C-alpha positions as semicolon CSV with decimal commas, in nm:
position;residue;x (nm);y (nm);z (nm)
1;M;1,605;0,806;-0,740
2;S;1,271;0,951;-0,833
3;R;1,199;1,306;-0,921
4;P;0,951;1,494;-0,700
5;Q;0,601;1,377;-0,782
6;S;0,441;1,712;-0,717
7;G;0,550;2,054;-0,612
8;N;0,262;2,275;-0,513
9;S;0,379;2,597;-0,354
10;Q;0,207;2,727;-0,047
11;L;-0,071;2,961;-0,150
12;I;-0,172;3,282;0,015
13;G;-0,540;3,249;0,111
14;L;-0,798;3,519;0,104
15;L;-0,816;3,742;0,410
16;V;-1,163;3,632;0,506
17;V;-1,083;3,264;0,470
18;G;-0,781;3,316;0,690
19;V;-0,999;3,462;0,963
20;F;-1,231;3,164;0,947
21;V;-0,939;2,922;0,953
22;L;-0,807;3,069;1,278
23;G;-1,139;3,014;1,449
24;A;-1,195;2,669;1,309
25;I;-0,844;2,553;1,403
26;G;-0,913;2,648;1,763
27;F;-1,189;2,390;1,765
28;L;-1,044;2,125;1,540
29;F;-0,715;2,104;1,731
30;M;-0,472;1,822;1,664
31;S;-0,688;1,668;1,390
32;D;-0,629;1,303;1,303
33;S;-0,539;1,220;0,945
34;A;-0,746;0,902;0,937
35;E;-1,013;0,886;0,670
36;P;-1,370;0,856;0,801
37;T;-1,553;0,546;0,688
38;N;-1,904;0,691;0,684
39;L;-1,869;0,940;0,402
40;P;-2,193;1,015;0,214
41;Q;-2,260;0,799;-0,090
42;G;-2,455;0,871;-0,406
43;D;-2,529;1,187;-0,597
44;P;-2,830;1,408;-0,649
45;I;-2,996;1,375;-0,985
46;T;-2,822;1,556;-1,268
47;E;-2,996;1,591;-1,601
48;V;-2,970;1,737;-1,945
49;E;-3,286;1,803;-2,139
50;E;-3,348;1,816;-2,513
51;D;-3,578;2,116;-2,498
52;A;-3,598;2,454;-2,668
53;P;-3,274;2,650;-2,648
54;I;-3,258;2,962;-2,434
55;E;-3,125;3,273;-2,599
56;A;-2,831;3,434;-2,425
57;G;-2,941;3,704;-2,182
58;T;-3,295;3,575;-2,128
59;L;-3,450;3,399;-1,830
60;E;-3,719;3,138;-1,848
61;T;-3,997;3,159;-1,589
62;G;-4,056;2,810;-1,460
63;P;-4,398;2,687;-1,342
64;T;-4,289;2,680;-0,977
65;R;-4,157;3,036;-0,969
66;A;-4,316;3,277;-0,727
67;T;-4,468;3,579;-0,901
68;D;-4,604;3,772;-0,605
69;R;-4,384;4,079;-0,537
70;A;-4,113;3,921;-0,753
71;D;-3,975;4,253;-0,863
72;S;-3,922;4,364;-0,503
73;G;-3,710;4,064;-0,412
74;A;-3,973;3,879;-0,209
75;R;-4,004;3,502;-0,239
76;I;-4,288;3,267;-0,157
77;D;-4,173;2,965;0,044
78;L;-4,446;2,704;0,026
79;E;-4,534;2,531;0,354
80;L;-4,458;2,177;0,237
81;D;-4,320;1,881;0,427
82;P;-3,940;1,893;0,388
83;V;-3,795;1,632;0,152
84;L;-3,463;1,480;0,262
85;N;-3,186;1,320;0,057
86;H;-2,974;1,019;0,157
87;N;-2,770;1,239;0,393
88;D;-3,083;1,371;0,567
89;A;-3,025;1,712;0,407
90;T;-3,325;1,907;0,285
91;I;-3,358;1,889;-0,094
92;G;-3,390;2,207;-0,297
93;A;-3,574;2,267;-0,622
94;A;-3,405;2,227;-0,960
95;V;-3,127;2,454;-1,083
96;T;-3,095;2,488;-1,460
97;G;-2,891;2,690;-1,706
98;V;-2,730;2,712;-2,047
99;V;-2,368;2,739;-2,164
100;V;-2,304;2,952;-2,472
101;N;-2,009;3,099;-2,659
102;N;-1,933;3,467;-2,710
103;E;-2,179;3,479;-3,001
104;G;-2,462;3,333;-2,795
105;K;-2,451;2,991;-2,962
106;P;-2,501;2,689;-2,732
107;I;-2,201;2,474;-2,638
108;A;-2,268;2,101;-2,613
109;E;-2,067;1,858;-2,398
110;A;-1,939;2,129;-2,165
111;I;-1,867;1,995;-1,816
112;V;-2,059;2,176;-1,543
113;S;-1,906;2,100;-1,204
114;L;-2,047;2,197;-0,864
115;A;-1,872;2,202;-0,527
116;Q;-2,001;2,332;-0,196
117;K;-1,849;2,665;-0,100
118;Y;-1,702;2,700;0,248
119;T;-1,886;2,969;0,441
120;N;-1,886;3,111;0,792
121;G;-2,043;2,871;1,040
122;T;-1,952;2,552;0,853
123;L;-1,769;2,295;1,059
124;L;-1,453;2,199;0,868
125;A;-1,497;1,830;0,948
126;D;-1,847;1,842;0,796
127;F;-1,730;2,050;0,498
128;Q;-1,477;1,781;0,406
129;K;-1,761;1,526;0,381
130;T;-1,957;1,728;0,126
131;E;-2,017;1,600;-0,225
132;K;-1,925;1,730;-0,568
133;F;-2,163;1,710;-0,862
134;E;-2,101;1,710;-1,236
135;V;-2,301;1,695;-1,559
136;E;-2,245;1,764;-1,931
137;T;-2,455;2,004;-2,134
138;D;-2,683;1,862;-2,403
139;S;-2,684;1,951;-2,773
140;R;-2,856;2,280;-2,691
141;G;-2,605;2,374;-2,422
142;R;-2,849;2,311;-2,139
143;F;-2,788;2,150;-1,799
144;R;-3,009;2,073;-1,502
145;F;-2,942;1,971;-1,143
146;R;-3,213;1,830;-0,920
147;Q;-3,212;1,724;-0,553
148;L;-2,919;1,941;-0,450
149;P;-2,903;2,015;-0,076
150;A;-3,113;2,326;-0,013
151;N;-2,970;2,656;0,108
152;R;-2,606;2,553;0,065
153;D;-2,380;2,782;-0,131
154;M;-2,235;2,621;-0,442
155;N;-1,942;2,716;-0,664
156;I;-1,993;2,638;-1,031
157;W;-1,710;2,575;-1,276
158;V;-1,760;2,518;-1,651
159;Y;-1,505;2,354;-1,881
160;H;-1,487;2,276;-2,253
161;G;-1,166;2,193;-2,437
162;D;-1,225;2,449;-2,714
163;Y;-1,268;2,744;-2,477
164;A;-1,124;2,890;-2,160
165;P;-1,299;2,745;-1,853
166;T;-1,482;2,990;-1,632
167;Q;-1,634;3,035;-1,290
168;G;-2,012;3,053;-1,309
169;P;-2,237;3,243;-1,069
170;N;-2,248;3,116;-0,711
171;F;-2,593;3,001;-0,605
172;S;-2,794;2,830;-0,335
173;S;-3,061;2,579;-0,429
174;L;-3,393;2,725;-0,312
175;L;-3,626;2,504;-0,113
176;N;-3,943;2,527;-0,323
177;E;-3,851;2,743;-0,619
178;E;-3,672;2,644;-0,937
179;Q;-3,390;2,870;-1,053
180;E;-3,272;2,943;-1,407
181;L;-2,918;3,074;-1,387
182;P;-2,802;3,344;-1,628
183;P;-2,630;3,205;-1,940
184;I;-2,269;3,109;-1,874
185;V;-2,044;3,239;-2,152
186;L;-1,724;3,057;-2,252
187;K;-1,465;3,266;-2,436
188;A;-1,125;3,215;-2,597
189;G;-0,952;3,321;-2,276
190;Y;-0,591;3,415;-2,214
191;S;-0,258;3,290;-2,345
192;V;0,065;3,241;-2,154
193;A;0,391;3,190;-2,340
194;G;0,761;3,222;-2,275
195;Q;1,093;3,046;-2,256
196;V;1,274;2,816;-2,014
197;I;1,647;2,881;-1,980
198;D;1,936;2,796;-1,750
199;T;2,139;3,051;-1,554
200;N;2,368;3,100;-1,856
201;G;2,077;3,182;-2,085
202;N;2,077;2,848;-2,266
203;P;1,731;2,719;-2,369
204;L;1,598;2,409;-2,194
205;A;1,342;2,149;-2,297
206;A;1,145;2,103;-1,973
207;K;0,808;2,002;-1,840
208;V;0,605;2,320;-1,790
209;Q;0,299;2,335;-1,567
210;L;0,049;2,616;-1,516
211;R;-0,173;2,593;-1,207
212;R;-0,457;2,827;-1,114
213;Q;-0,425;2,955;-0,758
214;K;-0,705;2,841;-0,529
215;S;-0,902;3,096;-0,332
216;G;-1,055;2,886;-0,056
217;F;-1,086;2,544;0,105
218;T;-1,106;2,237;-0,117
219;I;-1,190;1,877;-0,033
220;G;-1,025;1,554;-0,136
221;S;-0,671;1,422;-0,130
222;P;-0,394;1,616;-0,311
223;E;-0,392;1,344;-0,578
224;D;-0,769;1,371;-0,627
225;Q;-0,751;1,750;-0,644
226;Q;-0,473;1,734;-0,903
227;D;-0,671;1,491;-1,121
228;E;-0,979;1,712;-1,094
229;D;-0,783;2,028;-1,179
230;L;-0,634;1,857;-1,487
231;A;-0,979;1,745;-1,603
232;L;-1,132;2,091;-1,556
233;G;-0,857;2,312;-1,698
234;R;-0,734;2,455;-1,367
235;L;-0,403;2,273;-1,419
236;V;-0,246;2,254;-1,765
237;E;0,083;2,098;-1,873
238;T;0,307;2,112;-2,177
239;Q;0,670;2,056;-2,282
240;S;0,899;2,336;-2,390
241;D;1,075;2,270;-2,722
242;E;1,448;2,252;-2,788
243;G;1,454;2,630;-2,802
244;G;1,296;2,641;-2,454
245;N;0,973;2,787;-2,591
246;F;0,632;2,700;-2,449
247;S;0,279;2,833;-2,483
248;F;-0,065;2,779;-2,331
249;K;-0,398;2,878;-2,485
250;N;-0,753;2,905;-2,351
251;I;-0,643;2,995;-1,998
252;A;-0,911;3,100;-1,751
253;E;-0,912;3,438;-1,583
254;G;-0,736;3,439;-1,247
255;I;-0,400;3,416;-1,070
256;W;-0,170;3,141;-1,197
257;I;0,159;2,979;-1,093
258;L;0,405;2,871;-1,363
259;R;0,643;2,585;-1,285
260;A;0,921;2,415;-1,482
261;D;1,080;2,077;-1,402
262;K;1,377;1,909;-1,568
263;E;1,613;1,633;-1,463
264;G;1,937;1,778;-1,334
265;F;1,791;2,123;-1,259
266;A;1,614;2,278;-0,964
267;S;1,242;2,320;-1,018
268;A;1,164;2,684;-1,086
269;E;0,847;2,887;-1,043
270;A;0,721;3,220;-1,170
271;R;0,438;3,368;-0,963
272;P;0,196;3,527;-0,953
273;L;0,084;3,551;-1,315
274;A;-0,229;3,767;-1,332
275;C;-0,461;3,694;-1,624
276;Y;-0,709;3,983;-1,605
277;E;-0,851;4,262;-1,822
278;N;-0,774;4,085;-2,151
279;K;-0,398;4,106;-2,091
280;S;-0,221;3,786;-2,195
281;I;0,136;3,701;-2,093
282;E;0,357;3,631;-2,394
283;D;0,719;3,673;-2,280
284;Q;0,748;3,498;-1,943
285;E;1,101;3,378;-1,866
286;V;1,166;3,085;-1,633
287;V;1,528;3,049;-1,515
288;M;1,634;2,706;-1,386
289;E;1,935;2,669;-1,158
290;D;2,147;2,358;-1,105
291;E;1,957;2,116;-0,886
292;H;2,018;2,037;-0,521
293;H;1,877;1,740;-0,333
294;I;1,812;1,595;0,013
295;A;1,872;1,223;0,065
296;G;1,847;0,988;0,358
297;R;1,657;0,696;0,512
298;A;1,330;0,645;0,698
299;V;1,356;0,374;0,965
300;N;1,173;0,255;1,275
301;E;1,318;0,249;1,625
302;N;1,487;-0,086;1,546
303;D;1,664;0,066;1,245
304;E;1,442;-0,134;1,009
305;P;1,356;0,039;0,677
306;I;1,013;0,190;0,616
307;A;0,913;0,154;0,250
308;N;0,669;0,366;0,050
309;A;0,667;0,648;0,304
310;L;0,573;0,990;0,167
311;V;0,856;1,242;0,211
312;N;0,760;1,611;0,189
313;V;1,008;1,897;0,191
314;S;0,930;2,269;0,212
315;R;1,187;2,546;0,180
316;V;1,183;2,783;0,476
317;Q;1,477;3,002;0,371
318;P;1,502;3,195;0,146
319;R;1,158;3,292;0,023
320;P;0,951;3,204;-0,172
321;I;0,842;2,878;-0,012
322;L;0,893;2,585;-0,249
323;T;0,773;2,231;-0,189
324;A;0,848;1,888;-0,335
325;N;0,796;1,524;-0,240
326;T;0,892;1,166;-0,318
327;R;0,849;0,819;-0,163
328;T;1,095;0,589;0,008
329;L;1,221;0,275;-0,164
330;E;1,215;-0,080;-0,023
331;D;1,532;-0,012;0,176
332;G;1,378;0,302;0,328
333;S;1,600;0,535;0,127
334;F;1,477;0,853;-0,037
335;D;1,626;1,121;-0,257
336;V;1,424;1,439;-0,310
337;R;1,570;1,597;-0,621
338;G;1,505;1,910;-0,822
339;L;1,551;2,142;-0,521
340;A;1,679;2,497;-0,523
341;A;1,948;2,604;-0,276
342;G;1,823;2,681;0,074
343;V;1,710;2,542;0,408
344;Y;1,418;2,299;0,420
345;G;1,179;2,145;0,667
346;L;1,106;1,776;0,610
347;S;0,822;1,547;0,715
348;V;0,769;1,176;0,654
349;Q;0,432;0,997;0,661
350;A;0,381;0,620;0,657
351;E;0,086;0,399;0,738
352;G;0,106;0,270;1,094
353;Y;0,363;0,526;1,208
354;T;0,354;0,869;1,363
355;N;0,481;1,147;1,138
356;G;0,856;1,192;1,133
357;H;1,009;1,539;1,115
358;A;1,343;1,707;1,053
359;G;1,380;2,083;1,077
360;R;1,624;2,318;0,906
361;V;1,782;2,067;0,670
362;Q;2,039;2,223;0,437
363;A;2,004;2,138;0,067
364;N;2,249;1,869;-0,049
365;T;2,227;1,685;0,285
366;E;2,274;1,317;0,193
367;T;2,284;1,125;0,524
368;L;1,960;1,227;0,693
369;V;1,798;0,956;0,910
370;V;1,435;0,998;1,016
371;V;1,327;0,762;1,296
372;M;0,953;0,695;1,304
373;Q;0,757;0,559;1,597
374;P;0,484;0,297;1,541
375;K;0,134;0,408;1,621
376;A;-0,051;0,233;1,900
377;G;-0,421;0,148;1,931
378;V;-0,709;0,076;2,163
379;T;-0,933;-0,225;2,223
380;G;-1,245;-0,285;2,425
381;R;-1,605;-0,406;2,425
382;I;-1,939;-0,234;2,366
383;T;-2,232;-0,359;2,574
384;R;-2,602;-0,294;2,620
385;P;-2,757;-0,169;2,946
386;N;-2,835;-0,534;3,033
387;G;-2,472;-0,636;2,980
388;G;-2,524;-0,809;2,645
389;P;-2,302;-0,726;2,348
390;V;-2,380;-0,454;2,096
391;T;-2,306;-0,622;1,764
392;K;-2,333;-0,331;1,518
393;F;-2,195;0,006;1,619
394;S;-1,971;0,294;1,514
395;L;-1,692;0,459;1,710
396;E;-1,588;0,820;1,657
397;V;-1,241;0,915;1,780
398;M;-1,210;1,252;1,956
399;R;-0,919;1,422;2,127
400;T;-0,915;1,570;2,475
401;R;-0,679;1,841;2,593
402;S;-0,610;2,001;2,927
403;G;-0,753;2,349;2,964
404;T;-1,070;2,286;2,765
405;K;-1,379;2,076;2,822
406;Q;-1,461;2,057;2,454
407;Y;-1,351;1,754;2,258
408;G;-1,155;1,798;1,936
409;M;-1,303;1,624;1,634
410;T;-1,053;1,409;1,442
411;G;-1,291;1,314;1,160
412;A;-1,209;0,943;1,215
413;T;-1,512;0,715;1,245
414;Y;-1,499;0,335;1,236
415;E;-1,787;0,093;1,168
416;F;-1,800;-0,247;1,340
417;D;-2,003;-0,566;1,299
418;S;-1,887;-0,771;1,597
419;P;-2,078;-1,074;1,733
420;D;-1,932;-1,033;2,082
421;G;-1,920;-0,651;2,084
422;T;-1,541;-0,627;2,082
423;Y;-1,351;-0,370;1,879
424;S;-0,993;-0,281;1,796
425;I;-0,867;0,050;1,655
426;D;-0,503;0,078;1,560
427;S;-0,282;0,351;1,415
428;L;-0,362;0,626;1,664
429;D;-0,113;0,908;1,709
430;P;0,017;0,972;2,061
431;G;-0,230;1,172;2,265
432;T;-0,533;1,159;2,492
433;F;-0,857;1,040;2,337
434;I;-1,219;0,961;2,404
435;L;-1,454;0,746;2,194
436;L;-1,817;0,814;2,109
437;A;-2,018;0,498;2,045
438;R;-2,338;0,503;1,841
439;A;-2,573;0,208;1,786
440;P;-2,936;0,170;1,675
441;G;-3,185;0,195;1,959
442;L;-2,937;0,332;2,213
443;A;-2,816;0,674;2,318
444;A;-2,476;0,783;2,190
445;T;-2,233;0,711;2,475
446;Y;-1,879;0,827;2,553
447;S;-1,596;0,605;2,669
448;P;-1,359;0,697;2,951
449;S;-1,064;0,903;2,830
450;F;-0,739;0,717;2,765
451;R;-0,380;0,797;2,678
452;V;-0,206;0,646;2,373
453;D;0,173;0,631;2,366
454;R;0,368;0,339;2,220
455;E;0,173;0,049;2,368
456;E;-0,178;-0,067;2,280
457;V;-0,441;0,042;2,532
458;D;-0,672;-0,245;2,631
459;G;-0,998;-0,260;2,821
460;I;-1,166;0,065;2,713
461;D;-1,517;-0,077;2,746
462;I;-1,829;0,129;2,678
463;P;-2,155;0,028;2,851
464;M;-2,404;0,207;2,626
465;L;-2,691;0,400;2,777
466;A;-3,061;0,367;2,716
467;G;-3,168;0,695;2,565
468;G;-3,475;0,892;2,650
469;V;-3,756;1,008;2,423
470;L;-3,855;1,371;2,373
471;V;-4,186;1,457;2,211
472;G;-4,361;1,786;2,159
473;R;-4,542;2,016;1,921
474;V;-4,414;2,343;1,776
475;I;-4,668;2,615;1,707
476;D;-4,676;2,975;1,596
477;G;-4,698;3,170;1,921
478;S;-4,931;3,426;1,764
479;T;-5,165;3,214;1,553
480;Q;-5,132;2,880;1,741
481;K;-5,095;2,706;1,402
482;P;-4,852;2,414;1,372
483;I;-4,512;2,487;1,220
484;V;-4,379;2,245;0,960
485;G;-4,007;2,179;0,921
486;A;-3,883;2,329;1,248
487;L;-3,544;2,182;1,341
488;I;-3,519;2,032;1,690
489;S;-3,168;1,977;1,825
490;L;-3,016;1,872;2,156
491;H;-2,748;2,076;2,337
492;G;-2,576;2,110;2,673
493;D;-2,677;2,351;2,949
494;E;-2,396;2,594;2,857
495;Y;-2,491;2,618;2,490
496;N;-2,573;2,970;2,370
497;P;-2,779;2,989;2,046
498;E;-2,668;3,351;2,001
499;E;-2,327;3,217;1,896
500;I;-2,469;3,051;1,582
501;D;-2,441;3,383;1,397
502;S;-2,114;3,486;1,558
503;L;-1,786;3,509;1,368
504;F;-1,712;3,136;1,384
505;G;-2,074;3,021;1,392
506;A;-2,148;2,651;1,409
507;S;-1,778;2,564;1,408
508;L;-1,774;2,642;1,783
509;G;-1,963;2,319;1,853
510;D;-2,137;2,228;2,179
511;P;-1,942;2,328;2,491
512;N;-2,084;2,032;2,684
513;N;-2,009;1,776;2,411
514;I;-2,370;1,665;2,378
515;P;-2,375;1,423;2,079
516;H;-2,534;1,576;1,769
517;L;-2,898;1,470;1,731
518;T;-3,174;1,644;1,532
519;V;-3,529;1,585;1,413
520;T;-3,780;1,802;1,223
521;T;-4,146;1,869;1,287
522;D;-4,407;1,708;1,061
523;K;-4,716;1,861;0,898
524;N;-4,884;1,876;1,239
525;G;-4,587;2,052;1,397
526;E;-4,509;1,742;1,601
527;F;-4,169;1,586;1,665
528;R;-4,036;1,274;1,831
529;M;-3,667;1,245;1,925
530;E;-3,564;0,895;2,027
531;N;-3,239;0,779;2,189
532;A;-3,176;1,125;2,334
533;Y;-2,862;1,169;2,542
534;P;-2,952;1,130;2,913
535;G;-2,894;1,423;3,147
536;T;-2,967;1,793;3,177
537;V;-3,001;1,935;2,828
538;Q;-3,140;2,224;2,628
539;V;-3,374;2,163;2,338
540;L;-3,329;2,420;2,061
541;I;-3,621;2,492;1,829
542;D;-3,507;2,662;1,510
543;H;-3,684;2,770;1,193
544;Q;-3,564;2,995;0,914
545;K;-3,854;3,239;0,953
546;Y;-3,890;3,233;1,330
547;L;-3,694;3,342;1,632
548;S;-3,523;3,049;1,799
549;N;-3,653;2,918;2,129
550;I;-3,470;2,699;2,376
551;V;-3,627;2,474;2,642
552;A;-3,434;2,323;2,932
553;T;-3,526;1,971;3,038
554;T;-3,387;1,651;3,185
555;V;-3,367;1,337;2,973
556;L;-3,408;1,005;3,153
557;G;-3,326;0,670;2,997
558;D;-3,626;0,468;2,868
559;V;-3,861;0,752;2,969
560;E;-4,078;0,960;2,735
561;N;-4,081;1,330;2,817
562;D;-4,360;1,534;2,658
563;L;-4,254;1,896;2,623
564;G;-4,605;1,995;2,518
565;A;-4,677;2,286;2,285
566;I;-4,376;2,512;2,229
567;G;-4,452;2,851;2,080
568;I;-4,207;3,037;1,861
569;Y;-4,263;3,379;1,710
570;Q;-4,200;3,498;1,360
571;G;-3,892;3,714;1,324
572;G;-3,842;4,012;1,104
573;S;-3,717;3,995;0,746
574;I;-3,498;4,203;0,519
575;Y;-3,527;4,140;0,147
576;G;-3,446;4,316;-0,175
577;I;-3,271;4,329;-0,509
578;A;-2,892;4,361;-0,541
579;T;-2,737;4,512;-0,854
580;D;-2,384;4,581;-0,972
581;K;-2,233;4,915;-1,075
582;S;-2,380;4,881;-1,426
583;G;-2,730;4,817;-1,289
584;A;-2,733;4,446;-1,381
585;M;-2,852;4,182;-1,136
586;L;-2,576;4,076;-0,897
587;T;-2,644;3,705;-0,953
588;G;-2,401;3,486;-0,762
589;G;-2,284;3,773;-0,545
590;S;-2,337;3,795;-0,172
591;V;-2,501;4,023;0,082
592;N;-2,353;4,056;0,428
593;L;-2,579;4,145;0,720
594;S;-2,442;4,270;1,052
595;R;-2,620;4,402;1,359
596;Q;-2,552;4,759;1,462
597;D;-2,680;4,723;1,817
598;G;-2,643;4,447;2,073
599;G;-2,339;4,324;2,259
600;T;-2,244;4,017;2,049
601;F;-2,088;3,990;1,706
602;F;-2,361;3,908;1,455
603;N;-2,301;3,827;1,091
604;K;-2,505;3,652;0,825
605;R;-2,449;3,613;0,455
606;A;-2,692;3,542;0,173
607;T;-2,620;3,447;-0,187
608;V;-2,795;3,660;-0,448
609;D;-3,017;3,434;-0,657
610;A;-3,069;3,416;-1,034
611;R;-3,315;3,707;-1,030
612;G;-3,097;3,933;-0,817
613;R;-3,291;3,866;-0,498
614;F;-3,169;3,814;-0,143
615;R;-3,355;3,760;0,182
616;F;-3,283;3,731;0,555
617;D;-3,553;3,587;0,780
618;G;-3,592;3,519;1,152
619;L;-3,432;3,846;1,262
620;K;-3,469;4,002;1,606
621;A;-3,590;4,358;1,625
622;G;-3,303;4,602;1,590
623;S;-3,080;4,802;1,358
624;Y;-2,885;4,622;1,086
625;E;-2,630;4,710;0,820
626;L;-2,620;4,549;0,475
627;V;-2,363;4,554;0,197
628;A;-2,352;4,364;-0,135
629;Y;-2,047;4,223;-0,314
630;P;-1,987;4,076;-0,659
631;P;-1,861;3,716;-0,654
632;S;-1,505;3,824;-0,736
633;N;-1,486;4,067;-0,443
634;E;-1,626;3,867;-0,151
635;S;-1,289;3,882;0,025
636;M;-1,334;4,258;0,065
637;F;-1,629;4,235;0,303
638;L;-1,418;4,367;0,591
639;F;-1,349;4,691;0,400
640;P;-1,655;4,781;0,190
641;P;-1,699;5,126;0,034
642;E;-1,898;5,342;0,272
643;G;-2,143;5,435;-0,001
644;D;-2,238;5,070;-0,055
645;K;-2,358;5,024;0,303
646;K;-2,724;5,053;0,391
647;S;-2,869;5,074;0,742
648;V;-3,221;4,952;0,820
649;Y;-3,432;4,905;1,131
650;V;-3,644;4,590;1,169
651;A;-3,939;4,594;1,408
652;D;-4,079;4,277;1,566
653;G;-4,199;4,048;1,286
654;A;-4,174;4,322;1,021
655;D;-4,069;4,282;0,657
656;V;-3,828;4,550;0,538
657;E;-3,730;4,607;0,176
658;A;-3,372;4,722;0,117
659;N;-3,239;4,728;-0,240
660;L;-2,861;4,738;-0,271
661;N;-2,604;4,845;-0,529
662;S;-2,240;4,738;-0,534
663;T;-1,981;4,976;-0,680
664;L;-1,698;4,717;-0,657
């Protein structure tokens, strides 16, 4: 039988991420495991340039940089038509930088990897569709990214085989201003060494793995994440020698988990290993006990074997939690080996079947039988308002649940090209669902709800609706000038825009399940929204610098509704420079903004840019509190030092400067 293919232990997340997870789970209940078929394709442009090297510690002023009031933290945002990428996300200006060693010499062929950072207000289903970007430095250590999505926080990770990898400064790509990040310095890093022994003290030659503990959400399958971690130095492997000795060099700063695996022994872990403050770990001992195992069969309700099913086990007693997995053979049998003594929970996953479970399985159980139920499906036909077939359409699967009107997003979307408009979706877990159909030239339309058990559900037809058209013009309420780039979105009559900046932000979704639809205003401030969902709706007008406005209206199919001129008023702003305890710019850190008056929870966060600047726009008049954090201490935002807090009052439309210092 096979050894466990992986054995990641359950990690303890950061406090703040845990808070966000609780809120997001409330919305994304009972998520489907199906992979969406409409994931974004293509990458923004990544470049390296053979230009003059940048000395460590200096910043180059690019031609598009704003110079007015630069030292005070103000930025000039040019009033240009927004440029969109292939995902209809606004494109930011270029982000450049240089990778050097401890002596300031450039490092060529270093991998610079970007991944979007999960932040408050991001819908988890949307976060899992985000892209990752990667480029190598040129001979002068330089890298350049263009056409990144604007105003999205990015994590940066830099790897080179001759150095310890490192986390670079977090950043957001600015809309109309190029950023030069501070030089990223790669050092020799930490070393971890020790010995693998059995319970009698005898040395063992074993596979030894060192994995850096994650500190937030990641995207991609476990296999993809493991491959990426291996390529970027967040997962390293070696083999202990006959004397049981092992060693790792060039280890990045952070919390690590050490694991040893050997045939005939229980996998053993040592955790956490803290590589901080130049303190390497040279005498770590890993003790491996005799192995235990759990064996059995995965079968369907007719006692027929299920091959290639993924079997996961997780120890529930005693602590710590340990996990392992394997796959079933052709006869449905499995044998999860390398387990320590204890009680385990077991789950089995196979294509076309609902997940099988077994709770509180004692190690060394050998006759376990897991019976798995086949998934069912749904069929139907999509038609036009005149009864003709819709030939090209997509169907998004959502869950319904008693006690809430809001649909749960599963993340499963299916594309169809059907001459007669028919569709068939299989492999749905038991539950109650509703489908959202989208097709060019028609309004997004929901199906009736239906219940899936063991039998296929037939006849869930969707007569699609003719959408309405909303047009209008957005102007500055004070100057009457047109506003470029205002975001127009459609919502239900119970939607409250105040909740956007609440604790769970955009993850709350629309309480009336109005299908997501947005447009932006052009250079004349005009917008045209076609195929709008029919019914009583609210039209939200949003702009970074202005206070939001919401207009109630009724959308009728095949009717154009002119909302006329809609005035919005410029909000207040808070801007400034954030520094660390040594007085250096807090590049990559964050500034949290909360409101001190008002009855609702209000929280915004801004990433400190390459010049130490931060800015909040579109604020209502009132009293606010700000606090800045270095990148490594963002999880402490719930408990900041009192001396780091700063209170400010913002009048209607006023700009307020507030420079911050972090003592963390």
